[in-house]
N, C-alpha and C positions, 0 to 999 in steps of 0.2 A: 746322241743325235739326234739333232731335229731337221725338221721341214717347213717352211714358211708356204705355207699353202691360200690364196686368192680366195678370199671371202667375198663371190657375187652378190650376195643380198645387200652387203652393206660396203661393198664396190674398197676394202679394205684387206689386209694383210694378218695373219695368223700365223704368232710361230707354235708349232706342234712335235711334242717331244714323243717321236715315232716307235722309241723304246719301249717292251713290254715288262722292263725291269721296275718300273715308276709302276706303284698300286696305291691303293686310297690309303692303305696304313704309313706311307714314306709322304703323303704330302703334307707340309707344314701349315695344318687347320688351327685356325686361332681359337679362342673361346668360342664356342657358340653360343648357348644360351638362350633365355629367350626375357622379353619384359613382364616383368614381377611386378602384379597389382601392387596399388600405392595403398602401405598401410592395411593391406587387406581389402581393397576396394578397387572393383571393376567397373566403368561404366557400362559396358556391354553385357555384362549377366543379365539375367532375368531378376526381374526386381527391381532392377534400376532404370527403368527407362525413361525415368523424370531429368535422370543428367544427360540427356543427350538430345539433340533436337527431334523434333517430332518426327515421327515415320511416314516415308514418299508411298512405300510398298512394303506388302507385308505378308504372310502365309501364318494363319491364326488358325488356332483350335476353334470349334464352332463356340459360338458363346461369349467370349470375352471379350474386353473391351480394347481399343485403338491404345496405344500409347501406353499399356499396361501389360503385366503378365499372359504368359499363351500364345507366345510368338513361336516358330518352329525359324523362318527365314526374316529376315528383318533390313531394310533399305533404310538410309537417314542420311542427310547431307553432311559430309564433313565437318565438324563443328569448327575446323582451322583450317578452312580454305583458302584458298587464295581467289576465287572463281566465283563470279554468282552470274545467274542468268537475268538479275535484275538491273545490272550496270549494262549501260549504253555500250555496244561494241564501238569502240572508235580507234582508230589509227592516227597516227603522227610521226613527225621528223623533227630532229634537234638535231641542225650540221648533218654531220656526216651519220648520226643515229638514227633508229626508227625504233618505233616501240606500237604498242597494241595496250590497250584498256585490256582490264581480269576477267574479262565476259566468260561464260564457260559455267558447268557446273564439274562438282566434286561428291562423289555419293560413297557410302561404306556399304557393304552387304555382311551384316552378321550371321557368319552360315548358321550358327548354331548357341540355343541359352546355356548351352554346358562350358563353363570356362577352360576345363582342360582338355578336350578334346579336340584333335588334331581334324585334318580334310581327309587326310588318309586312313582315318581308323573310322570314319563314319560308312555305313552302308552304301555299298553304290547306288541306291534306289534316291538316299538323302543326296550324295551327290549331285545327283543328276535334277534332283528341285533345286539346288544351289545355281547350275546353270543353266536352270528353267526360267531362273530369276533375273539371271544374267543378261538374257536373251529377250524380256520382257526390259528391263529396264536400258538394254541397247536400241531397241528399237521407237521405246518412245522418247529418250534424249535426242535420237534421229528425226523426230517430228521439229524439229528447231529447226528452221532453212538457215539459222546464223553458224549453226553446229557441223563442222565440217571434218571433224577426226571423233571417235571415241575412245580412246585406251581403256583397256580390264586388264587388272595388274592385280597378284598376291604378294605382300611380303612376308615370309614366316621366318623368324628369329629376328634375333639383333643385326646380326653380321647381312643381312640381307632390307635393313630398314624398316621392320615392324617396331612401330612406339607403345604397342597394344599387343599382349598376348595371346589374349582371346582370338579365335580365329576367325579371321574375314580376308573379304574380298574388296577393291576399290576400283570405280568407274571414273575417269576424267572425259567431259565434253569440252574439246577444245574448237575455237572458232577458224583454226588454219592447219594445213597438214604437214605431218613433222616428216623430216629427208631424211628419217632414220634410215628408211628401208629403199634409198634412191638406186640399189643397184637393181629391182622389178622393173623399175621406166627403164632403164640404160639398157639392160638385157631385152626387152618387149622392142624399143626402138634400132637398135642392131640387128638380135636376130630373129625378133618378127613371134615369139612365141612367150609363155607365160614361164619365168624361170623355176618357181616352186616344181610345174608342172613336168620341165625335162629333167628336174633333179629328181624327182620321185624315179621318171622312166632309168634314169641311169642306173641309181641303189635300188633296185628292183633286179636290175640286170646283173649287178654286182652287186649283192647283200651284204657285204662285210661289217655295213655301220646300220642295218637293220635291226629294228630289237625286237617288234611285232608288229601282227598286219590281222585286222579284224573287215570284214566285210567292207568298210566304207572309211578307214584311217587308216595311216602307216604311223609308224613308232618308230624314229631314228636318231641317232647320232651323227649332226650333220658334218659333211667333208671340212668344212673349216669352223670346225667348234672354236668358238672363243673361251667358254668355261669348258674345268675338267668335268663332265658328264652331261653338259648340255643335250636335253633329249627334246628333240620335237614331237609335236600328234599332228599330222595333216590329214587331211580330205583327202582321198583319193583321185576324185572326180573335181576338174575345176570351178572352185566354189570361192565366190567373189568377198562374200559379207558373212560375218558370225553370226549379224542376225537374220540371216536365211535359214543354219542347221534346222533340222526336223523334227519333228517329237518322235522320230523312230531313231532318230541319230543321236540323241542328248542320251538318253541312257546306255546306248552302245562307248562313248565317248568316255562319259563315267567312271566307266568300268575300266577304260584303260588308264586312265589319270589315277583311280586307286592303287593298281599295278604299279605304275610306274614310281607316284612317293610312296609308298608301302617300301619298292623296292630297293630306293633310293636311302628310306630312312634306315633299313637294317644295314646294307652295304655302306654307306658313308657315317654312319653312326649319328645318324637324326640332324643331319645338315640346317642350315639358315638354307631358304634358296627364296630366288623367286619366278614365279608362274605370270607371264604376259600371253594375252590374245593379241598377238597380229590380222588387222583385218583393213580391209579398203575403206577410203571415204568416204562419207556419207553428204548426202545432198551436193553433190559433184559427179560430173560424167566420170565415172571410171572407166579407163582402157581394159583390153585383156591382160595388163602384165600384173593384177591383182589379184590373189590368192590364198585366204584367211586360213592361220595354222598358228599354235598354240608353241608356246619356246617353255622350258622347266630349266632355270640354271641355280644349279647348287653354287652357294658359295664359300667355296672351301680353300681358297687363300686370297691376300688381300693384293686387289691392284696397284701396281705401285708407278714408278717413275717412267719406263717405255711406255705403258700403256698410255698415260696421260700426256706423255710428251708427244706422242705420235703416231697415238691412237691403235699400233699395233699392242694382240694379246698374246700372250703366251700361255701356252693351255700343255701343264705336264702329263697329262692323260691323252691317246692318241686316242679318237673317237670310235675307232675300229676295236681297241681294247675295251672302251667304257661299252659298248655295244655289245658286247660278247659278254662281260661280267655283269650287264643289268639284264641281260637274256636270261643267263646264267640264276641268278637269283631271283628273277620271277619264275622261274620254275620251280626251282623249291620253294617256293612262300604257297604259290599254285598248288604244288601236287601234296 
């Protein structure tokens, strides 16, 4: 039995399997795997700094030289980027088609010098340092007034698009605002409220999809989840921009991320996943509709013809069941 749910965030529809009969072991999970070192070499490992572009921002041990060993977190330009801040921003039209130049930035945040340590295996304090670095880069990139949107994301595993196995995150700064979350604007224009805030209010009243709650954040599986075990981490209070997260909130967020990722890895047999930070545009006037939050998508099945042709997603695990099993797993691990 299935239920077709409206995804208010992306103004689309999701087919949800409402039966509890489908469990993680029932999913047709593809071979996950990770990108291995080429002939035993990884450019992100400590000691190989000369094989990457010069670092932009770095956390280092005292007395160590820049662009050499001794770092703990390292931000570098993406070597194979399509974007550059040195490119002149321009737009053009070719008949019915339009285009813009590749102005922007694409950076890589190498989370650790150690090749085989994943984000969830790090102490919460180290995860907090990673997110402090992400905030610093976000704020620095936003200083360029031509930048309008900053997308931070993590691809873990081959099936999530990771080309290197060494744990890292990426930031792309764009000269335009993507329309992916158009439902936020539509909802604010028609209802007059922040969609994310209203979702939180309803899900707190009906907690079937809640996973965790802390002082400043809610962890939930959204009503119209596109992916099995899709999980959001959302600030409780209306918060426009990830760059506004406070020093006190970062360790709290890091602890939640560690718990959620560790539970997913254990429950779903170390899946590939994507983690993305959705935030408000920068250098534009933002309305009341924007509210930053984190999405984590385990990549358990291949998206196929239905998704490509219609934009409708098929989710074989109901978010209610996903929330219940994640909550149980977190309790087991924490206990």
